[in-house]
C-alpha positions as CSV (number, residue, x, y, z in Angstrom):
1,M,14.6,257.9,85.1
2,N,16.5,261.5,85.5
3,W,19.5,260.8,83.5
4,K,22.5,263.5,83.4
5,V,26.0,263.6,82.6
6,L,28.0,260.5,83.0
7,K,30.9,261.2,85.3
8,T,31.7,257.6,86.6
9,E,32.6,254.3,85.1
10,T,29.3,252.9,87.3
11,E,27.3,255.5,86.1
12,Y,28.3,254.5,82.5
13,K,27.8,250.9,82.7
14,K,24.3,251.2,84.7
15,A,23.5,253.8,81.6
16,V,24.7,251.4,78.9
17,K,23.0,248.4,80.7
18,H,19.7,250.3,80.4
19,A,20.3,251.3,76.8
20,M,20.5,247.8,75.8
21,A,17.3,247.2,78.0
22,I,15.2,249.6,76.0
23,F,17.0,249.4,72.8
24,H,14.1,248.3,70.9
25,A,11.7,251.1,71.8
26,E,9.0,252.0,69.7
27,P,9.7,255.4,68.0
28,N,8.0,258.3,69.3
29,T,7.8,256.8,73.1
30,P,8.9,257.9,76.0
31,E,11.6,255.1,76.2
32,D,12.5,256.2,72.8
33,D,13.0,259.6,73.9
34,E,15.0,258.3,76.8
35,L,17.2,255.6,74.6
36,G,18.2,258.9,72.5
37,L,19.4,260.9,75.2
38,L,21.2,257.8,76.9
39,L,23.2,257.4,73.3
40,L,24.4,260.6,73.8
41,L,25.3,260.4,77.4
42,I,27.1,257.5,76.6
43,K,29.0,258.7,73.6
44,D,30.2,261.8,75.4
45,Y,31.6,259.8,78.1
46,E,33.4,257.5,75.9
47,E,34.9,260.3,73.8
48,R,35.9,262.1,77.2
49,T,37.5,258.7,79.0
50,I,38.1,256.4,76.0
51,Q,41.5,256.7,74.0
52,M,41.9,255.1,70.8
53,P,45.4,253.9,69.9
54,E,46.8,255.7,67.1
55,L,47.5,253.7,63.9
56,D,50.7,253.4,61.8
57,P,49.8,254.5,58.5
58,L,52.7,252.4,57.2
59,E,51.2,249.2,59.1
60,V,47.8,249.8,57.9
61,I,49.0,250.2,54.1
62,K,50.9,246.7,54.7
63,L,48.0,245.1,56.5
64,K,45.9,245.8,53.5
65,M,47.9,244.8,51.0
66,E,48.1,241.4,52.6
67,E,44.6,241.1,53.2
68,R,44.3,242.1,49.5
69,G,47.3,239.9,48.1
70,L,48.6,243.3,46.6
71,K,52.3,243.5,45.5
72,N,54.1,247.3,45.8
73,K,53.4,247.8,41.8
74,D,49.7,247.4,42.4
75,L,50.2,250.4,44.3
76,E,52.1,252.8,41.7
77,P,48.7,254.1,40.1
78,I,47.8,255.5,43.4
79,I,51.0,256.7,45.1
80,G,53.2,257.2,42.0
81,S,56.3,255.2,40.6
82,K,57.9,252.3,42.0
83,G,60.3,254.6,43.6
84,H,57.5,256.6,45.5
85,V,56.1,253.5,46.5
86,S,59.2,251.8,48.2
87,S,60.2,255.3,49.5
88,I,56.7,255.3,51.0
89,L,56.6,251.8,52.5
90,S,59.9,252.0,53.9
91,G,58.9,255.2,55.7
92,R,61.8,257.4,53.8
93,R,58.8,259.6,52.4
94,E,56.0,261.1,54.0
95,I,52.5,260.3,52.6
96,T,51.0,263.5,50.9
97,L,47.7,264.5,51.3
98,K,46.9,263.8,47.6
99,M,48.1,260.2,48.5
100,A,46.0,259.9,51.4
101,Q,43.1,260.7,49.6
102,R,43.7,258.1,47.1
103,L,44.7,255.6,49.4
104,K,41.3,256.5,51.1
105,D,39.2,255.8,48.3
106,Y,41.4,252.7,47.5
107,F,41.2,251.3,50.5
108,H,37.8,252.4,51.5
109,L,39.2,253.8,55.1
110,P,39.3,257.3,56.6
111,A,41.9,259.6,54.9
112,E,43.0,260.5,58.3
113,I,44.6,257.2,59.2
114,F,47.2,257.9,56.3
115,L,48.1,261.6,57.5
116,H,49.4,260.0,61.0
117,T,53.1,259.5,61.4
118,A,53.9,256.8,64.1
């Protein structure tokens, strides 16, 4: 099949359906090559058409704290003093680049999440 840049949702759905059908193609076969091309076309279409919601960094931190059963004091080694933690979590103070890097490592999430303000 001759594939081209996906421009419509119908083309996208057709490409996804076909990619699923040949997903277990043997390496170094024409089907494997076609699958690779389809995955690139699908990714391109999704990047152009699907908008991911912006995450509120404070909500992400609070959710992760809740998931792990953490208290504000548990973030002091990452963010700083008790006052800094309180200021960050209340939104009175911005997360710095250094804090974002530490939060990224601590929560195992992309640093970009902590650099956006909602």
